[in-house]
C-alpha positions in Angstrom: 57.9 28.3 18.4 57.9 31.6 16.7 54.6 32.4 14.9 55.2 34.3 11.6 52.1 35.7 9.9 52.3 34.9 6.1 49.7 36.8 4.1 49.6 34.1 1.4 47.8 31.2 3.1 47.8 27.7 1.6 44.2 26.6 1.1 42.9 23.2 0.1 39.7 22.4 -1.8 37.7 20.9 1.0 34.8 22.1 3.1 31.9 20.8 5.2 28.7 22.0 6.9 27.8 20.0 10.0 25.1 20.9 12.5 25.7 24.7 12.2 29.4 24.3 12.3 31.2 25.2 9.1 34.9 24.2 8.6 36.0 25.7 5.4 39.1 25.8 3.2 39.3 27.2 -0.3 41.3 26.0 -3.2 43.0 29.0 -4.6 41.7 32.0 -2.7 44.7 34.0 -1.5 43.6 35.0 2.0 45.2 38.0 3.7 44.1 38.6 7.3 45.2 40.5 10.4 46.4 38.0 13.0 45.2 38.5 16.6 47.8 39.2 19.3 47.3 35.8 20.9 47.7 32.3 19.5 46.3 28.9 20.5 49.3 26.5 20.6 48.6 22.9 20.5 51.4 20.5 21.5 51.1 17.2 19.6 51.5 13.9 21.4 49.7 11.1 23.0 52.6 10.4 25.3 53.2 14.2 25.8 51.3 16.4 28.2 50.7 20.0 29.0 50.1 21.9 32.2 47.4 24.5 32.0 47.4 27.1 34.8 44.3 28.7 36.0 45.3 32.1 34.7 46.3 30.9 31.2 43.9 32.2 28.5 44.9 30.0 25.6 43.2 26.7 24.8 45.3 23.5 24.9 45.0 19.9 23.8 43.6 17.3 26.1 45.8 14.2 25.5 45.2 10.5 25.8 47.7 9.3 28.4 48.9 6.1 26.7 48.5 4.3 23.4 50.5 1.6 21.7 52.7 2.6 18.7 53.4 6.2 19.9 56.5 7.3 21.8 57.8 10.6 23.2 61.3 11.2 21.7 64.1 13.6 22.2 64.7 15.4 18.9 67.1 18.3 18.7 65.4 19.4 15.5 62.0 19.9 17.2 61.1 23.4 18.4 61.1 22.3 22.0 63.6 19.4 21.6 60.8 17.0 22.1 58.5 15.4 19.6 56.2 12.4 19.1 57.0 9.3 17.0 54.0 7.6 15.5 54.8 4.1 14.4 53.6 3.6 10.8 54.9 0.0 10.3 51.3 -1.3 9.8 49.8 -1.1 6.3 47.3 1.3 7.6 46.3 3.0 10.9 45.1 6.0 12.7 46.0 7.7 16.0 44.4 10.5 17.9 47.0 13.3 18.4 44.8 15.3 20.8 41.8 17.6 21.1 41.2 21.2 22.0 40.4 21.3 25.7 38.6 24.6 25.6 36.2 25.4 22.7 37.6 27.7 20.1 35.5 30.9 19.6 33.9 31.4 16.2 36.4 32.9 13.7 38.8 32.3 10.9 41.9 30.4 12.0 45.2 29.4 10.5 46.2 25.9 11.4 49.9 24.8 11.0 51.2 21.3 11.9 55.0 20.6 11.8 55.8 17.1 10.7 58.8 15.1 9.4 59.8 11.6 8.4 61.9 9.2 10.4 62.2 6.2 8.1 64.8 3.5 7.3 67.2 4.6 4.5 65.8 2.2 1.9 62.1 2.7 2.8 59.8 3.5 -0.1 58.3 6.7 1.2 56.5 7.4 -2.1 54.0 4.7 -1.1 53.3 6.2 2.4 50.1 8.2 2.4 49.6 10.5 5.4 46.5 12.5 6.3 45.8 14.8 9.1 42.1 14.7 10.0 39.9 17.2 11.8 37.0 15.5 13.6 34.1 17.3 15.2 31.4 15.5 17.2 32.7 12.2 15.7 32.4 13.5 12.1 35.3 14.0 9.7 35.1 17.6 8.5 38.4 18.3 6.8 41.7 16.7 5.9 45.3 17.7 5.1 47.0 15.2 2.7 50.7 14.9 3.4 52.5 13.0 0.7 56.1 12.3 -0.1 56.7 15.3 -2.4 55.2 17.7 0.1 58.1 17.1 2.6 61.4 18.9 2.7 63.8 16.0 2.3 66.6 17.8 4.2 67.6 15.6 7.1 66.2 16.7 10.5 64.0 19.4 9.1 60.3 19.7 9.9 57.8 20.7 7.2 54.8 23.0 7.9 51.4 22.3 6.4 49.4 25.5 6.8 45.7 25.7 6.0 42.7 27.8 7.0 39.7 26.8 9.1 36.5 28.7 9.6 34.5 27.9 12.8 31.0 29.4 12.9 30.2 28.4 16.5 32.4 27.3 19.5 34.2 24.2 18.5 36.4 21.6 20.1 38.0 19.6 17.2 39.9 16.4 17.6 43.0 15.9 15.5 44.0 12.6 14.1 46.9 11.3 12.0 45.9 8.5 9.5 48.2 6.6 7.2 48.2 3.8 4.6 50.8 2.1 2.4 49.8 2.2 -1.3 50.2 -0.8 -3.6 53.1 -0.8 -6.0 52.1 0.9 -9.2 51.9 -1.3 -12.3 55.3 -1.8 -13.9 57.3 -0.7 -10.9 59.5 -3.0 -8.8 58.5 -3.2 -5.1 60.7 -1.4 -2.7 61.0 -1.7 1.1 58.2 -0.8 3.4 59.0 -3.7 5.7 58.7 -2.7 9.3 61.8 -2.6 11.5 61.6 -3.7 15.1 61.8 -0.8 17.6 60.6 0.2 21.0 56.9 0.9 21.4 55.5 3.2 24.0 55.3 0.3 26.5 59.0 -0.4 26.0 60.3 3.2 26.5 59.5 3.5 30.1 56.8 6.0 29.6 55.0 6.9 32.8 52.3 9.3 33.9 53.8 12.8 34.3 53.6 14.7 37.5 51.3 17.7 37.5 53.2 20.8 36.7 52.4 23.9 38.8 52.6 27.5 37.7 52.0 29.2 34.5 54.6 28.5 31.8 54.9 30.7 28.8 53.3 29.4 25.7 56.6 29.2 23.8 58.2 27.1 26.6 55.5 24.5 27.0 57.4 21.9 25.2 60.4 22.6 27.4 58.4 21.7 30.4 58.3 18.0 29.3 60.2 15.7 31.6 63.3 14.2 30.0 63.0 10.9 31.8 59.8 9.9 29.8 61.2 10.5 26.3 63.4 8.0 24.4 66.3 9.0 22.3 65.5 9.4 18.6 68.2 6.8 17.8 66.1 4.3 19.7 63.3 4.6 17.2 64.3 2.1 14.5 60.8 1.4 13.1 59.2 3.5 10.3 57.8 6.6 12.1 56.4 10.0 11.5 57.6 12.7 13.9 55.1 15.4 15.0 56.5 18.5 16.6 53.8 21.1 17.2 50.5 22.2 15.9 49.5 25.8 16.1 46.1 27.4 15.6 46.2 31.2 15.2 43.1 33.4 14.9 43.2 35.5 11.8 39.9 37.3 12.4 37.1 36.8 14.9 35.0 39.6 13.5 34.5 39.8 9.7 36.1 37.7 6.9 35.9 37.5 3.2 34.5 33.9 3.0 34.4 33.7 -0.8 35.4 35.6 -3.8 33.8 34.1 -6.9 34.2 35.5 -10.5 31.3 34.1 -12.4 33.6 32.6 -15.0 37.2 31.1 -14.8 37.8 32.5 -18.3 36.3 35.2 -20.5 37.0 36.6 -23.9 38.0 40.3 -24.2 35.0 42.5 -23.9 32.9 39.8 -22.0 31.2 40.5 -18.7 32.4 38.6 -15.6 30.6 39.7 -12.4 32.4 39.0 -9.1 30.3 37.8 -6.2 31.6 38.3 -2.7 30.5 36.5 0.4 31.2 38.0 3.8 31.1 36.2 7.1 30.3 37.8 10.5 31.5 35.7 13.5 30.1 38.2 16.0 26.8 38.2 17.9 25.8 41.6 16.6 25.4 42.9 13.0 28.3 44.6 11.4 28.6 47.1 8.6 31.8 47.5 6.7 33.2 48.9 3.5 33.9 46.2 0.8 36.4 47.1 -1.9 37.1 45.2 -5.2 40.3 45.7 -7.2 41.1 43.8 -10.4 44.9 43.2 -10.5 46.9 42.1 -13.6 50.5 41.7 -14.5 52.9 42.2 -11.6 51.7 45.4 -10.1 48.7 46.7 -12.2 45.7 47.6 -10.1 42.4 48.9 -11.5 40.3 51.7 -10.0 38.5 50.2 -7.0 34.8 49.6 -6.7 33.4 50.1 -3.2 30.2 49.5 -1.4 28.8 49.3 2.2 27.6 45.9 3.3 25.8 45.0 6.5 26.4 41.4 7.6 23.9 39.9 10.1 25.0 38.5 13.4 26.6 35.1 13.0 25.6 35.0 9.3 26.7 35.9 5.8 25.9 38.6 3.2 26.6 38.7 -0.5 27.3 41.4 -2.9 27.9 41.2 -6.7 30.3 43.6 -8.3 29.7 44.1 -12.1 32.8 43.9 -14.2 33.6 43.7 -17.9 37.0 42.7 -19.4 38.9 45.0 -21.7 41.8 44.5 -24.0 44.2 43.3 -21.2 44.7 39.6 -21.6 46.1 36.7 -19.4 45.7 36.5 -15.7 43.4 38.6 -13.6 43.0 38.7 -9.8 39.7 39.8 -8.2 41.0 41.2 -4.9 38.5 42.0 -2.1 39.2 44.0 1.1 37.0 44.5 4.1 37.5 47.9 5.9 35.8 48.5 9.3 36.6 51.5 11.5 39.1 52.8 8.9 41.2 49.6 9.3 41.7 46.6 7.0 40.0 43.6 8.7 40.5 40.9 6.1 41.4 40.3 2.4 41.0 37.5 -0.1 41.3 37.0 -3.8 40.4 34.7 -6.6 41.8 34.3 -10.1 40.5 34.1 -13.7 41.9 34.6 -17.2 41.1 36.7 -20.2 42.2 35.9 -23.7 41.3 34.8 -27.3 41.6 32.2 -28.5 41.1 30.0 -25.5 44.5 28.3 -26.3 46.3 31.5 -25.1 45.5 30.8 -21.4 44.4 27.1 -21.7 44.4 24.8 -18.7 42.8 21.8 -20.3 40.8 19.1 -18.5 39.9 15.4 -19.2 36.4 15.1 -20.6 34.0 12.2 -20.5 34.3 9.4 -23.1 30.9 7.9 -22.3 28.2 9.4 -20.1 24.9 7.6 -20.7 23.6 6.7 -17.2 26.2 8.9 -15.6 24.7 12.3 -16.3 24.4 12.8 -12.5 28.2 13.1 -12.4 28.3 16.2 -14.6 27.7 18.8 -11.8 30.5 17.4 -9.6 32.7 17.0 -12.6 32.3 20.7 -13.7 32.7 21.8 -10.1 35.9 19.9 -9.8 37.1 21.5 -13.1 36.4 24.9 -11.7 38.2 24.3 -8.5 41.3 23.2 -10.5 41.1 26.3 -12.7 40.4 24.1 -15.8 39.1 26.4 -18.5 38.7 24.2 -21.5 37.8 20.5 -22.1 37.5 18.2 -25.0 34.6 15.8 -25.7 36.7 13.0 -27.3 35.0 10.9 -29.9 31.5 11.6 -28.6 29.7 11.6 -32.0 27.8 8.9 -34.0 30.3 9.4 -36.9 33.6 11.1 -36.5 33.4 13.3 -39.7 30.0 12.8 -41.1 27.5 13.0 -38.1 28.1 15.4 -35.3 24.4 16.2 -35.0 22.6 13.3 -33.3 18.8 13.7 -33.0 18.0 10.7 -30.9 17.9 10.7 -27.1 21.0 8.5 -27.0 23.5 6.9 -29.4 26.6 4.8 -29.6 29.7 6.5 -30.9 31.2 5.5 -34.2 34.7 5.5 -32.7 35.0 3.4 -29.6 31.4 2.3 -29.1 30.8 4.7 -26.2 27.2 5.3 -25.1 26.1 8.9 -24.9 23.0 11.0 -24.5 21.6 14.2 -25.8 20.5 15.3 -22.3 23.9 14.7 -20.9 25.7 16.6 -23.7 23.5 19.7 -23.2 23.9 19.4 -19.4 27.7 19.2 -19.7 27.8 22.1 -22.1 25.5 24.3 -20.0 27.3 23.7 -16.7 30.7 24.3 -18.3 29.7 27.5 -20.1 28.1 29.0 -16.9 31.6 28.7 -15.4 33.5 30.0 -18.4 34.8 26.6 -19.3 35.0 26.0 -23.0 34.1 22.7 -24.7 35.9 21.5 -27.8 34.6 18.8 -30.2 36.8 16.1 -31.4 37.3 15.3 -35.1 38.8 12.4 -37.0 38.7 12.0 -40.8 36.6 8.9 -41.0 33.0 7.9 -41.6 32.6 5.7 -38.5 30.0 3.5 -36.9 27.0 2.0 -38.7 25.8 5.5 -39.7 29.2 6.4 -41.1 29.6 3.1 -43.0 26.2 3.6 -44.6 27.2 7.1 -45.6 30.4 5.7 -47.1 28.3 3.1 -49.1 26.3 6.0 -50.5 29.3 8.2 -51.3 32.0 5.7 -52.5 33.8 8.6 -54.3 34.4 10.4 -51.0 36.1 7.6 -49.1 39.6 6.3 -49.5 40.4 3.3 -51.7 43.3 0.9 -52.0 44.4 -1.0 -55.1 41.9 -3.6 -54.2 38.8 -2.6 -52.3 38.4 0.0 -49.6 41.2 1.5 -47.7 39.1 1.4 -44.6 39.6 1.9 -40.9 39.1 -1.2 -38.8 35.7 -2.9 -39.1 34.3 -6.3 -38.6 31.3 -7.5 -40.7 30.1 -9.9 -38.1 30.2 -7.3 -35.4 28.1 -5.0 -37.6 25.5 -7.7 -38.2 25.1 -8.1 -34.5 25.3 -4.3 -33.8 21.7 -3.7 -32.9 21.4 -6.7 -30.6 24.7 -6.0 -28.8 23.9 -2.3 -28.3 20.4 -2.7 -27.1 20.9 -5.3 -24.4 23.8 -4.7 -22.0 23.9 -8.4 -21.2 25.6 -8.9 -24.5 28.1 -6.0 -24.1 31.0 -8.3 -23.6 30.5 -9.8 -27.1 31.1 -6.5 -28.8 34.4 -6.6 -30.7 34.9 -2.9 -29.9 36.8 -2.1 -33.1 36.7 1.3 -34.8 34.1 0.8 -37.5 34.7 3.3 -40.3 36.0 4.3 -43.7 38.8 6.8 -44.3 37.7 10.2 -45.7 39.3 11.3 -48.9 40.6 14.8 -48.0 41.9 15.4 -51.5 38.4 16.7 -52.4 37.2 20.0 -51.1 33.7 18.6 -51.1 34.7 16.2 -48.3 36.4 19.0 -46.3 33.4 21.2 -46.7 31.1 18.4 -45.5 33.2 18.1 -42.3 33.1 21.9 -41.9 29.3 21.9 -42.3 28.8 19.2 -39.7 31.0 21.0 -37.2 29.3 24.4 -37.8 25.9 22.9 -37.4 26.9 21.1 -34.3 28.4 24.3 -32.8 25.1 26.0 -33.4 23.1 23.1 -32.0 25.2 22.5 -28.9 27.6 25.4 -28.4 31.0 24.1 -29.2 33.8 26.6 -28.7 36.3 24.9 -31.0 37.5 21.7 -32.7 40.5 19.5 -32.4 41.6 17.6 -35.5 43.2 14.5 -34.2 44.9 14.2 -37.6 45.8 17.5 -39.5 43.6 17.8 -42.5 46.4 17.5 -45.0 46.6 15.4 -48.2 48.8 14.4 -51.1 49.0 16.0 -54.6 45.9 16.2 -56.8 45.5 17.1 -60.5 45.3 20.8 -61.0 42.5 20.5 -63.7 40.3 18.4 -61.4 40.9 20.8 -58.5 39.8 23.8 -60.5 36.8 21.9 -61.9 35.7 21.1 -58.4 35.9 24.8 -57.4 33.6 25.6 -60.3 31.1 22.8 -59.4 31.0 24.1 -55.8 30.8 27.7 -57.0 33.6 28.8 -54.7 36.3 29.7 -57.2 36.3 33.4 -56.4 36.4 32.7 -52.7 39.3 30.2 -53.0 41.2 32.7 -55.2 41.1 35.1 -52.2 42.2 32.4 -49.8 44.9 30.8 -51.9 46.3 33.5 -54.2 49.7 31.7 -54.3 48.3 28.5 -55.8 45.4 29.6 -58.0 47.7 30.2 -61.0 48.5 26.5 -61.2 46.2 25.3 -63.9 48.0 22.3 -65.2 50.1 19.5 -63.7 49.5 18.9 -60.0 48.6 20.9 -56.9 51.2 19.4 -54.7 50.6 18.2 -51.1 51.3 21.6 -49.6 48.8 23.3 -51.9 46.0 20.8 -51.2 46.8 20.7 -47.4 46.9 24.5 -47.2 43.6 24.7 -49.1 42.0 22.4 -46.6 43.1 24.3 -43.5 42.3 27.7 -44.9 38.8 26.6 -46.1 38.0 25.1 -42.7 39.3 28.2 -40.9 37.4 30.5 -43.2 34.1 28.8 -42.7 34.5 28.6 -38.9 35.5 32.2 -38.5 32.8 33.6 -40.7 29.9 31.3 -39.7 30.7 30.5 -36.0 32.8 33.4 -34.9 36.4 34.6 -34.5 37.0 33.0 -31.0 36.3 29.5 -32.4 39.4 27.7 -31.5 41.2 25.1 -33.8 43.7 22.5 -32.7 45.8 20.0 -34.6 47.5 16.8 -33.4 50.8 17.5 -35.2 54.2 16.6 -33.8 57.3 17.4 -35.9 60.7 15.8 -36.0 63.1 18.1 -34.3 66.9 17.5 -34.2 69.3 18.0 -31.3 69.8 21.6 -32.6 66.2 22.3 -32.1 65.5 22.6 -35.8 62.8 20.8 -37.7 63.8 17.8 -39.8 61.5 18.7 -42.7 59.8 21.8 -44.2 57.3 23.4 -41.9 55.1 25.2 -44.4 52.0 23.2 -43.6 52.8 23.2 -39.9 53.1 27.0 -40.1 49.7 27.2 -41.7 48.2 25.2 -38.9 49.7 27.6 -36.4 48.2 30.7 -38.0 45.4 32.7 -36.4 45.9 31.3 -33.0 46.0 27.6 -33.9 47.0 25.1 -31.3 49.5 22.3 -31.9 49.3 19.1 -29.9 52.1 16.7 -29.4 50.6 13.4 -28.3 53.5 11.0 -28.8 55.2 12.5 -25.7 52.7 10.6 -23.5 54.9 7.4 -24.1 58.0 9.0 -22.6 60.1 6.8 -20.3 62.7 9.3 -19.4 62.1 12.6 -17.6 65.1 14.2 -19.4 63.7 13.1 -22.7 60.3 14.5 -21.7 61.8 17.8 -20.7 63.7 18.3 -23.9 60.9 17.2 -26.1 58.4 19.7 -24.5 61.0 22.4 -24.9 61.7 21.7 -28.6 58.2 21.0 -29.7 56.7 24.0 -27.9 59.3 26.3 -29.2 58.8 25.2 -32.8 55.1 25.9 -32.4 55.6 29.2 -30.7 58.2 30.5 -33.3 55.5 29.8 -35.9 52.8 31.7 -34.1 51.0 28.7 -32.6 50.1 27.7 -29.1 51.2 24.3 -27.9 49.8 21.5 -25.7 51.2 18.2 -24.4 50.3 15.1 -22.4 51.5 13.9 -19.0 53.4 10.6 -19.4 50.9 7.8 -19.3 52.8 5.6 -16.9 54.2 8.2 -14.5 53.5 7.9 -10.8 51.6 10.6 -9.0 54.7 12.3 -7.8 55.8 12.7 -11.4 52.8 14.9 -12.2 54.7 17.7 -10.4 57.5 17.6 -12.9 55.2 17.1 -16.0 53.3 20.3 -14.9 56.5 22.3 -14.3 58.3 21.2 -17.5 55.1 21.9 -19.5 54.5 25.4 -18.1 58.2 26.5 -18.0 58.5 25.5 -21.7 55.6 27.7 -22.7 53.3 24.8 -23.4 49.9 24.0 -22.0 48.6 20.8 -20.4 46.2 18.5 -22.3 44.2 16.5 -19.8 44.0 17.0 -16.0 47.5 16.6 -14.6 46.0 15.9 -11.1 45.7 19.6 -10.0 44.9 19.9 -6.3 46.4 19.4 -2.9 48.3 16.2 -3.9 50.7 18.3 -5.9 53.5 20.3 -4.3 52.1 23.5 -5.6 49.0 25.1 -6.9 50.3 25.1 -10.4 47.1 25.5 -12.4 46.2 28.4 -10.1 49.6 30.1 -10.6 49.2 29.8 -14.4 45.7 31.2 -14.3 47.1 34.3 -12.6 50.6 34.6 -13.9 50.6 32.4 -17.1 51.6 35.3 -19.4 55.2 35.0 -18.1 55.4 31.5 -19.6 52.8 31.6 -22.5 53.2 35.0 -24.1 54.4 34.3 -27.7 56.5 37.5 -27.5 58.8 35.7 -25.0 61.8 34.3 -27.0 64.5 32.0 -25.7 67.9 33.5 -24.8 71.0 31.1 -24.6 72.3 31.0 -21.0 75.7 32.2 -22.0 74.2 35.3 -23.6 71.6 36.0 -21.0 73.9 37.5 -18.4 72.2 35.3 -15.8 74.1 33.2 -13.2 72.7 31.1 -10.4 74.4 30.1 -7.2 72.6 27.2 -5.4 73.4 24.5 -2.9 72.5 21.7 -5.3 72.1 21.8 -9.1 69.1 23.5 -10.7 67.8 23.3 -14.2 67.7 26.9 -15.5 70.0 27.2 -18.6 67.3 26.2 -21.0 64.6 28.3 -19.4 65.6 32.0 -19.9 63.3 34.1 -22.1 63.0 37.7 -22.9 60.4 40.1 -24.4 60.2 43.9 -25.1 57.3 45.6 -23.4 55.1 48.3 -25.0 57.0 51.0 -23.1 60.3 49.8 -24.4 61.4 48.1 -21.1 63.1 44.7 -21.3 61.6 41.8 -19.4 63.6 38.7 -18.7 62.0 35.6 -17.2 64.2 32.9 -15.7 62.9 29.6 -14.3 64.7 27.7 -11.5 63.7 24.0 -11.6 64.7 21.2 -9.2 65.5 18.0 -11.2 63.3 14.9 -10.7 64.6 12.4 -8.1 65.4 9.9 -10.9 65.3 10.0 -14.6 63.1 6.9 -15.2 59.4 7.8 -15.5 58.6 4.3 -14.2 61.1 3.6 -11.4 62.7 0.2 -11.8 64.9 0.1 -8.7 65.6 2.2 -5.6 63.7 5.4 -5.8 65.8 8.5 -5.5 65.0 11.3 -3.0 63.6 14.7 -3.8 66.3 17.3 -3.6 66.1 19.2 -0.3 64.5 22.6 -0.4 67.1 25.3 -0.9 67.5 28.5 1.1 69.0 31.7 -0.2 69.5 30.9 -3.9 71.4 33.8 -5.4 70.6 34.9 -8.9 72.6 37.6 -10.8 72.1 39.3 -14.1 74.6 41.6 -15.8 73.2 45.1 -16.5 73.6 48.8 -16.1 70.1 49.7 -15.1 68.7 48.6 -11.7 65.8 46.2 -12.4 62.7 45.3 -10.5 62.6 41.6 -9.8 59.6 39.6 -8.8 59.5 36.0 -7.5 56.5 34.0 -8.7 55.8 30.6 -7.1 53.0 28.1 -6.7 54.5 26.3 -3.7 52.6 25.8 -1.6 50.2 28.4 -2.9 50.2 31.2 -5.5 52.3 34.2 -4.5 54.2 37.1 -6.0 57.0 38.7 -4.0 59.0 41.8 -5.0 62.6 41.0 -4.1 65.3 43.3 -2.9 67.8 44.1 -5.6 71.5 44.9 -4.8 74.4 45.7 -7.1 77.2 43.2 -7.3 80.0 44.4 -9.5 78.7 44.6 -13.1 75.6 42.7 -12.2 72.5 43.0 -10.1 71.7 40.3 -7.6 68.6 38.9 -5.8 68.2 36.2 -3.2 65.4 33.6 -3.5 64.5 33.0 0.2 63.3 29.5 -0.4 63.2 27.3 -3.5 61.2 24.0 -3.5 60.6 22.6 -7.0 60.0 25.6 -9.3 60.7 29.3 -8.9 60.1 31.9 -11.6 62.0 35.3 -11.6 60.7 38.2 -13.7 63.4 40.9 -14.2 62.2 44.3 -15.7 64.7 46.8 -16.8 63.4 50.3 -17.8 64.3 51.6 -21.3 
């Protein structure tokens, strides 16, 4: 097997400290190290064996000689023409692949297994969960999840799963393969995972191998296997996983950058963001080295470096904090750290954060708590998880005693007016404090109702400010009997099941500025009390026409006529007749925005749940004047209805259309992942969301279960999707052509912007279609398209461009491609495409 050093290492978000041994991997740190000249090569297999000569310096696996359910097979696709077939016909199981025979010295290692499927044609591989486990002294210390979307589906091709491991003392890890078959998701039809009878290790004639003499080359160890103990691959008819080889390559056994940690995952322009660096010394003597910090932005922008000398104790760590403050440059930033010893680079690592205002500009939104009383202990882990996933903003949904009229609880705990959730003051402050210390913004929820017992009492005292029908109140849902029992049901959990759980409340009359002002006052007071960074209106604060005389009279009573005249000059001249719905709705939004910006601060973010009807031509079906008003000053537009999507093609087109309408009107956009989509579908909801220039609302499941580190990529390179200056270019006018082995979605994903220096930047997205269109599969599940090699992309032009390839698969990377002239166009080759590749072409003026 040829060992190729890749400077962009895939790292998962797991780690463990066990009796002085630290096995560490990091979500998101791009680690760049110098490989040693030797490699430890581990040959996988319980029925396979290795000869280890006395003069061989590399460690090898010590294998179990025999075990049921595992067979040596002849596989021409394997690096040594031999592999191991692990029988996965049982619903769950685990086998020991092997162990390191000689302890590995302390150091940072790159571990790379090579694995592929060998399953019946109609086997439901989406339900097979594989995990590669590292066990030390009987303790599980780290894992590699290997799920269906992670595998290259091209027949006969092995997939590598690289990761980093840090050993702080001599270690002999054991490597296991575990599997389980997941239950069929709700709403899906079951598909085959029935075992098919095939030979076991006992039926293949496996026998103990003779001892091999001599000293075989590491690359030929597999070739030393005896053909008479391996069965033909065609003889393995049961569901199996084939393991080819495992390699462990030392990246450094001296010094490493163990952690790069910007204090915050997001900061506003002009805000400080210190970067703490942790160095690890694997040696038995202290070591002094130069540590350099560079802040990188865009594609190739590098700040002036900061440097310092750091001494790291023997076998220990040392920290240094670099002071840094953001400037006007917005979007993704990379804190890149290099260790230099003896004039040579020893190791490098990086971590990412974003800069921007409002937060919607670079938003990667999480899923907040609905109820937290009695669960406050979960907040530290929750916020840590958010930080690992690069989540930089989160909403507290319906957390308050009354949606519009009480966002400032004073008691130690309360029940929410919407949804009957139980929350606490201590928990809210803890959530806010932990989030803010990590640069994660918290947004309050708002709905125009006086809700819960407190809200209904408020409505009783202010009947003129709640909505009315022709007969009685035009209320939200409420139940008189439930209200009578409210205190009993909410003070003794034994009665919790008797709560009706309806949304008790009265609708707020948004035709009156007094009501809008009351809501603004509650939000401002709550922001001062708790620290909210913004608000999301789950219903845009619009309204129907109101009499002009009454409108002006209210301005006078509130003593705001002069201020309103400055905010709404186009409507103040209307003294008779009606202020139409646009005038009233615009008044409401501008008044709210005015109060927030002047009394809380300019970065205070505002979002509106506001989908619009868009035709097949991409044009809105009704006037967008009020929609445009909501987009102003960095407003965010949410499209919630998309969560009900049943078709991936429908989801894709809807995100494109809705996001573009918001972007064209100056707003940022956010969407949901389809509610009923399987886990594998989260890859496509993330890709379609980002490539459309939209932002995710709610955690899409960021982490190692996805094919790529998508939230990490967008934290670093999100400007090439999110910048509002990027405008769509029709495929036939873009000059772009794509040559690929199988179809790719790209025609709807070409955008262009003019840079400050006059250069033209074109961004083209290459997207692999989902394996099937149905969000909830109803029959045979399609296969993921195989990864493609050497995808050629051309663009007509007269000036030779620079072209960068951006990808999250399997980890964040940026690669400057070689550009060649091809007739009247310039061409590049994408070496490997999995699900999503982004190309950024820059042509000088």
